[in-house]
C-alpha positions as CSV (number, residue, x, y, z in Angstrom):
1,M,3.1,0.4,-3.2
2,R,-0.6,0.9,-2.7
3,A,-3.0,0.1,-5.5
4,E,-5.2,3.1,-6.4
5,S,-7.1,4.2,-9.5
6,A,-7.0,7.3,-11.8
7,F,-8.9,8.6,-14.7
8,W,-7.1,9.0,-18.0
9,V,-8.0,10.3,-21.4
10,A,-6.8,7.2,-23.3
11,E,-7.3,8.9,-26.7
12,P,-9.4,11.9,-27.9
13,G,-13.0,11.1,-27.1
14,R,-12.3,8.1,-24.9
15,G,-11.6,7.9,-21.2
16,E,-10.8,5.0,-18.9
17,I,-10.0,4.2,-15.3
18,R,-6.4,2.9,-14.9
19,P,-4.5,1.5,-12.0
20,A,-2.3,3.9,-10.1
21,S,0.6,2.8,-7.8
22,L,1.0,4.9,-4.7
23,R,4.3,5.1,-2.8
24,E,4.6,6.0,0.8
25,P,5.0,9.8,1.5
26,E,8.5,11.1,2.3
27,A,9.3,13.9,4.7
28,G,7.4,17.1,3.7
29,E,4.8,15.1,1.7
30,V,1.2,14.2,2.3
31,L,-1.0,11.3,1.4
32,V,-4.5,12.5,0.4
33,R,-7.5,10.2,0.2
34,T,-9.8,11.9,-2.3
35,T,-13.5,12.5,-1.3
36,R,-14.6,14.8,-4.1
37,S,-13.3,16.1,-7.4
38,A,-14.9,18.3,-10.0
39,I,-14.8,18.5,-13.8
40,S,-13.7,21.9,-15.1
41,R,-16.1,21.6,-18.0
42,G,-14.6,24.0,-20.5
43,T,-11.0,23.0,-20.3
44,E,-11.4,19.3,-19.4
45,T,-13.9,18.6,-22.2
46,L,-11.5,20.4,-24.6
47,V,-8.7,18.1,-23.4
48,F,-11.0,15.1,-23.7
49,R,-11.8,16.0,-27.4
50,G,-8.1,16.4,-28.2
51,G,-8.5,20.1,-28.8
52,V,-5.3,21.4,-27.2
53,P,-3.1,23.0,-30.0
54,V,0.3,21.4,-30.5
55,D,2.1,24.7,-29.7
56,R,0.3,24.9,-26.3
57,H,1.0,21.3,-25.1
58,D,3.6,22.5,-22.6
59,A,1.7,25.6,-21.5
60,M,-1.5,23.7,-20.8
61,R,0.1,21.0,-18.5
62,A,-1.7,20.7,-15.2
63,P,0.4,20.6,-12.0
64,F,0.4,16.8,-11.5
65,Q,-0.5,15.8,-15.0
66,E,0.9,12.5,-16.4
67,G,1.2,11.7,-20.0
68,D,1.0,14.1,-22.9
69,F,-1.7,15.7,-25.1
70,P,-3.6,14.5,-26.9
71,G,-3.3,11.3,-25.0
72,P,-2.9,9.1,-23.1
73,V,-3.0,11.8,-20.5
74,K,-4.1,12.1,-16.8
75,Y,-5.5,15.6,-16.5
76,G,-7.6,17.6,-14.0
77,Y,-7.1,20.1,-11.2
78,L,-10.1,20.3,-8.8
79,S,-9.6,17.7,-6.1
80,V,-10.7,17.6,-2.4
81,G,-9.7,15.0,0.1
82,V,-8.5,14.2,3.6
83,V,-4.9,13.9,4.6
84,E,-4.2,10.4,5.8
85,Q,-0.4,10.8,6.3
86,G,1.5,13.9,6.7
87,P,2.6,16.6,9.2
88,P,0.4,17.0,12.4
89,E,-1.0,20.3,11.4
90,L,-2.6,18.7,8.2
91,L,-3.3,15.2,9.5
92,G,-7.0,14.5,9.2
93,R,-7.7,17.9,7.6
94,T,-9.8,18.3,4.5
95,V,-7.6,19.9,1.8
96,F,-7.9,21.2,-1.8
97,C,-5.3,20.2,-4.4
98,L,-4.7,20.9,-8.1
99,H,-4.6,17.2,-8.8
100,P,-6.2,15.0,-11.5
101,H,-9.1,12.6,-10.8
102,Q,-7.5,9.9,-8.6
103,T,-8.7,7.9,-5.6
104,A,-5.6,8.9,-3.5
105,Y,-2.3,10.6,-4.2
106,V,1.0,11.7,-2.7
107,V,2.1,15.3,-3.2
108,P,4.3,17.9,-1.4
109,G,2.6,19.4,1.6
110,A,2.9,22.8,0.0
111,A,0.7,21.6,-2.9
112,V,-2.4,21.3,-0.6
113,M,-4.4,24.0,1.1
114,A,-6.6,23.3,4.2
115,V,-10.3,24.0,3.5
116,P,-11.9,26.4,6.0
117,D,-14.4,24.8,8.4
118,G,-17.2,26.8,6.9
119,V,-16.8,25.3,3.4
120,P,-18.3,21.9,2.8
121,P,-16.3,19.4,0.6
122,D,-18.7,19.7,-2.4
123,R,-18.4,23.4,-2.5
124,A,-14.6,23.3,-1.9
125,V,-14.1,21.7,-5.4
126,L,-14.9,25.2,-6.8
127,A,-11.7,26.6,-5.3
128,G,-9.7,26.5,-8.5
129,T,-12.6,28.2,-10.4
130,V,-13.1,30.9,-7.8
131,E,-9.3,31.4,-7.9
132,T,-9.6,32.0,-11.7
133,A,-12.3,34.5,-11.0
134,V,-10.2,36.3,-8.4
135,N,-7.3,36.6,-10.9
136,A,-9.7,37.9,-13.5
137,L,-10.9,40.7,-11.2
138,W,-7.4,41.6,-10.3
139,D,-6.8,41.9,-14.1
140,A,-10.0,43.8,-14.8
141,A,-9.9,46.2,-11.8
142,P,-13.6,47.1,-11.7
143,L,-14.5,50.4,-10.1
144,V,-17.3,51.3,-7.7
145,G,-20.4,52.1,-9.8
146,D,-19.2,50.4,-13.0
147,R,-21.7,48.9,-15.5
148,V,-20.4,45.4,-16.1
149,A,-21.5,42.4,-18.1
150,V,-20.3,38.9,-17.8
151,V,-20.8,37.0,-21.0
152,G,-21.0,33.2,-20.5
153,A,-22.8,31.8,-17.4
154,G,-20.7,28.7,-17.0
155,M,-18.6,27.9,-13.9
156,V,-16.0,30.7,-14.4
157,G,-18.5,33.3,-15.6
158,S,-20.9,32.6,-12.7
159,C,-18.1,32.8,-10.2
160,V,-16.9,36.1,-11.6
161,A,-20.5,37.5,-11.5
162,R,-20.9,36.6,-7.8
163,L,-17.6,38.3,-6.9
164,L,-18.6,41.4,-8.8
165,A,-21.9,41.5,-7.0
166,G,-20.1,42.3,-3.8
167,I,-18.6,45.5,-5.1
168,P,-20.7,48.6,-4.1
169,G,-22.7,50.2,-6.8
170,V,-21.6,47.8,-9.6
171,R,-24.4,46.8,-11.9
172,V,-23.8,43.2,-13.0
173,T,-25.6,41.5,-15.9
174,L,-24.9,37.8,-16.5
175,V,-25.4,37.2,-20.3
176,D,-26.1,33.7,-21.8
177,T,-27.9,32.1,-24.6
178,D,-29.5,29.5,-22.3
179,P,-32.6,31.0,-20.6
180,S,-32.4,28.5,-17.8
181,R,-29.3,30.4,-16.5
182,A,-31.6,33.2,-15.4
183,A,-32.3,31.1,-12.2
184,T,-28.5,30.8,-11.7
185,A,-28.1,34.6,-12.0
186,Q,-30.9,35.2,-9.5
187,A,-29.3,32.9,-7.0
188,L,-26.0,34.7,-7.5
189,G,-27.7,38.1,-6.9
190,V,-27.2,39.6,-10.4
191,A,-29.3,40.4,-13.4
192,F,-29.7,38.1,-16.4
193,A,-30.1,38.8,-20.1
194,A,-30.0,37.0,-23.4
195,P,-27.3,38.5,-25.7
196,A,-29.9,40.5,-27.8
197,D,-31.4,42.0,-24.6
198,A,-28.3,42.8,-22.6
199,P,-27.8,46.4,-21.6
200,G,-25.0,48.1,-23.5
201,D,-22.7,51.1,-22.8
202,C,-20.7,48.9,-20.3
203,D,-17.5,50.1,-18.7
204,L,-16.2,46.6,-18.6
205,V,-17.1,43.1,-20.0
206,L,-15.7,39.9,-18.8
207,H,-16.0,37.1,-21.4
208,A,-16.2,33.4,-20.4
209,S,-18.3,31.7,-23.1
210,A,-15.4,30.3,-25.1
211,T,-17.2,31.1,-28.3
212,A,-16.5,33.7,-31.1
213,A,-20.1,34.8,-30.9
214,G,-19.7,35.5,-27.1
215,L,-16.6,37.5,-27.7
216,Q,-18.3,39.5,-30.4
217,T,-21.3,40.2,-28.0
218,S,-18.8,41.3,-25.4
219,L,-17.4,43.9,-27.7
220,D,-20.8,45.0,-28.8
221,L,-21.8,45.7,-25.2
222,L,-19.0,48.1,-24.5
223,G,-19.3,51.8,-24.2
224,H,-16.7,54.3,-25.4
225,E,-13.1,53.2,-24.5
226,G,-14.5,50.1,-22.7
227,E,-12.5,46.9,-22.3
228,V,-13.2,43.2,-22.6
229,I,-11.3,40.9,-20.3
230,D,-11.3,37.5,-22.1
231,L,-11.1,34.5,-19.7
232,S,-12.0,31.9,-22.4
233,W,-9.7,29.2,-23.7
234,Y,-10.6,28.4,-27.3
235,G,-8.1,25.5,-27.9
236,D,-7.6,24.9,-31.6
237,A,-10.9,26.5,-32.6
238,P,-10.6,29.6,-34.9
239,V,-12.1,32.9,-33.6
240,E,-13.5,35.5,-36.0
241,L,-14.6,39.0,-35.0
242,R,-16.2,42.0,-36.7
243,L,-13.7,44.8,-36.1
244,G,-14.8,47.1,-38.9
245,G,-17.6,48.8,-37.0
246,A,-17.3,50.6,-33.7
247,F,-14.1,48.8,-32.5
248,H,-11.8,51.6,-33.6
249,S,-14.1,54.6,-33.4
250,R,-15.0,53.7,-29.8
251,R,-11.3,52.9,-29.0
252,L,-12.3,49.5,-27.6
253,A,-9.9,47.0,-26.1
254,I,-9.6,43.2,-25.6
255,R,-7.2,41.8,-23.0
256,S,-6.6,38.3,-21.9
257,S,-6.7,36.9,-18.3
258,Q,-5.2,33.5,-17.4
259,V,-4.8,31.9,-14.0
260,G,-1.4,30.3,-14.7
261,A,0.3,33.4,-13.2
262,V,-0.9,35.9,-10.6
263,A,-2.3,39.0,-12.3
264,P,0.4,41.7,-12.8
265,A,-1.6,44.2,-10.6
266,R,-1.0,41.9,-7.6
267,R,2.0,39.8,-8.6
268,A,4.5,41.7,-6.4
269,R,2.4,41.3,-3.2
270,R,0.4,38.1,-3.7
271,S,1.6,34.5,-4.3
272,P,-0.4,31.8,-5.9
273,A,-0.9,30.3,-2.5
274,D,-2.3,33.6,-1.2
275,R,-4.7,33.7,-4.2
276,L,-5.9,30.1,-3.5
277,A,-6.4,30.8,0.2
278,L,-8.5,33.8,-0.7
279,A,-10.6,31.7,-3.0
280,L,-11.3,29.1,-0.3
281,D,-12.2,31.8,2.1
282,L,-14.7,33.3,-0.4
283,L,-16.3,29.9,-0.7
284,Q,-17.8,30.3,2.7
285,D,-20.6,32.1,0.7
286,P,-23.4,29.5,0.2
287,A,-24.6,31.2,-3.0
288,F,-21.9,29.2,-4.8
289,D,-23.9,26.0,-4.2
290,V,-26.1,26.9,-7.2
291,L,-23.2,25.9,-9.4
292,L,-23.2,22.3,-8.1
293,T,-25.6,20.8,-10.6
294,G,-25.0,17.0,-10.3
295,S,-22.7,14.2,-9.1
296,S,-21.6,10.8,-10.2
297,P,-19.4,8.1,-8.6
298,F,-15.8,7.9,-9.7
299,H,-16.2,4.6,-11.7
300,E,-18.7,6.4,-14.0
301,L,-16.2,9.2,-14.9
302,P,-15.4,7.9,-18.4
303,D,-19.0,8.0,-19.4
304,V,-19.7,11.3,-17.6
305,M,-16.8,13.0,-19.4
306,A,-18.0,11.8,-22.7
307,A,-21.6,13.0,-22.0
308,L,-20.3,16.4,-20.9
309,A,-18.1,16.7,-24.0
310,S,-21.0,15.8,-26.3
311,G,-23.5,18.1,-24.5
312,T,-25.9,15.3,-23.6
313,L,-25.2,15.9,-19.9
314,P,-26.0,19.6,-19.2
315,A,-24.1,20.8,-16.1
316,L,-22.3,23.8,-14.5
317,C,-20.1,21.9,-12.0
318,H,-20.4,18.2,-12.0
319,V,-19.0,16.6,-8.9
320,I,-17.3,13.2,-8.8
321,T,-17.7,11.3,-5.5
322,Y,-15.2,8.7,-4.1
323,D,-17.3,6.9,-1.6
324,E,-16.3,3.4,-0.5
325,G,-16.9,0.9,-3.4
326,N,-16.8,3.5,-6.2
């Protein structure tokens, strides 16, 4: 057994680095030495705070999670590393895996995806987030020339906005309460607006702020018979909406999107592996680098997670590095 280290949520609000024993890989498996991982801020800070509802404990399990909610639990799913042992076609390759924060790990070869040569490791950690955005657009099915708002300029919302910007004739507005996200929107090639100033009469709104206020704004921005695609995960927080106004008279709709399964519109012809491969290919676009807003060494992860959860560390995508000695 090899001695490695992993990040655990020991209890709600407290993380720690724990030893991890690593066995030798068997046939069909790979040993991955982690070089980068990223914190999926919305979901991981919710897990860190102990906000996963009891009836969602099974549904919210990550692919290689250990332990159970609310803790102790090893959770995470944005990991990039180099294959140290495995089949010749993967040996020495940089790969992405939906694995928690850990210095090295052994997983089935099918659980990793080779990162294209045009995608640097730091940007590759966004693969899981871009995959979520791809699934959201498969659910939303935007049309050429649509007026679209994306409410919530976090990791997911920003990735959605960038993909929408590539559809001809689509007018995309990224909406957020934080005025500093205007620079993010500019780098992504889309317009920016505060909620009060966002253009209405939208054909489609994709919501990713994980707040009731953001979801209400999304409804308010819709035109007649428009639809909100809700990507947010609220955990155990209640969500209240005003549905007594235009909701019925305009025949508005709210529909959820979740990355746990391929969107119905593509499920018969695309596998999760196809979706992830597409996300990694899309990450050859350097515009996504604007989402990489900071980095910290692995041993600081307990403090970093606490700072992200409390809001004292502002970030879009915070990268964790695994250089020698960390």
